[in-house]
C-alpha positions, 0 to 999 in steps of 0.5 A: 072371640070378640073383635073390637076396633079400639080407634073406633073408626078408621084413620088415615095412613100414618095417624093414630088416634086415642084408643078406647078402653072397652077392649082392654076392660072387656078382656080384663074382666073376662081373664082373657088375653088381647091379641093386637092385629094391625092391617093396611086396609086403609091403603085401598079403603081410605077414611072418607072415602067410598071407592075402594082400590084393588090391592092386597090387604096385609095383617101383622098379628101380635103376641098376646098381651095382659089387658090390665097392664095397659089400663091406667087405673089397674097400674 
């Protein structure tokens, strides 16, 4: 199993950044599916913050997807 954070860093709650392609390219080269996972850890450890707050981190695990379908040059 390989875990890749495609945004490269944490982002503020409700914000997004452009995703990197390295994870999708790796999955395509290895002929593997990508399992998207999201979490709310930023609610308790905000970007540019050193202090952590107590709370429950929740994960959402999506359905596996084909990486090649998400790579612009593969379409």
